[in-house]
C-alpha positions as CSV (number, residue, x, y, z in Angstrom):
1,M,-7.3,5.8,-1.8
2,K,-8.6,4.0,-4.3
3,K,-6.5,5.5,-7.0
4,K,-3.3,4.0,-5.0
5,I,-4.7,0.5,-4.7
6,L,-5.4,0.8,-8.7
7,K,-1.9,2.2,-9.7
8,L,-0.5,-1.2,-7.7
9,I,-3.0,-3.8,-10.1
10,P,-0.3,-3.0,-12.9
11,E,2.5,-3.8,-10.6
12,L,0.5,-6.9,-8.9
13,I,0.5,-7.6,-12.9
14,I,4.0,-7.4,-13.6
15,C,5.3,-9.5,-9.9
16,M,2.7,-12.6,-11.5
17,I,4.2,-12.5,-14.9
18,A,7.4,-12.3,-13.3
19,F,7.1,-15.4,-10.8
20,R,5.5,-17.2,-14.4
21,I,8.5,-16.8,-16.2
22,E,10.7,-18.2,-13.1
23,G,9.2,-21.3,-13.8
24,L,7.1,-21.3,-10.5
25,F,3.6,-22.7,-10.0
26,V,0.3,-20.9,-9.7
27,L,0.1,-21.6,-6.3
28,S,3.2,-19.9,-5.5
29,T,2.5,-17.0,-7.4
30,L,-1.0,-16.5,-5.6
31,N,1.1,-17.3,-2.2
32,S,3.7,-14.2,-3.1
33,L,0.5,-11.8,-4.0
34,L,-1.0,-13.1,-1.0
35,V,1.9,-12.2,1.3
36,F,2.4,-9.0,-0.9
37,L,-1.1,-7.7,-0.6
38,S,-1.3,-8.6,3.6
39,V,2.4,-7.0,3.9
40,Y,2.4,-4.1,1.4
41,V,-1.1,-2.6,1.5
42,P,-1.8,-2.3,4.8
43,M,1.5,-0.6,5.5
44,R,0.7,1.7,3.0
45,V,-2.9,1.9,4.2
46,V,-1.0,2.7,7.6
47,Y,1.5,5.3,6.6
48,E,-1.6,7.5,5.3
49,V,-3.7,7.4,8.1
50,C,-0.5,8.5,10.3
51,R,0.2,10.7,8.2
52,E,-3.4,12.3,8.1
53,I,-3.3,12.4,11.6
54,I,-0.1,14.1,12.2
55,T,-1.1,16.7,9.3
56,R,-4.6,17.4,11.3
57,R,-2.7,17.5,14.7
58,L,-0.5,19.9,13.1
59,L,-3.2,22.2,11.7
60,I,-4.6,22.1,15.2
61,I,-1.6,23.0,17.1
62,K,-1.1,26.1,14.3
63,K,-4.9,26.9,15.0
64,G,-4.3,26.6,18.7
65,N,-1.2,29.1,18.8
66,S,-2.8,31.9,16.7
67,Y,-5.1,32.7,19.4
């Protein structure tokens, strides 16, 4: 999980640079960063957790059927 967050950091930096180039202020860059973090990161976490739960359920079902 930490590796995935670390992979996002360069993307965040690129986003910040892009906003600076567009001539927006630091405040709007921070706002966009907060929006990005509050929307994108939880969605990724929820997706990962759901995938984990589904794969575990499938393993349990497969084990149950083999007996």
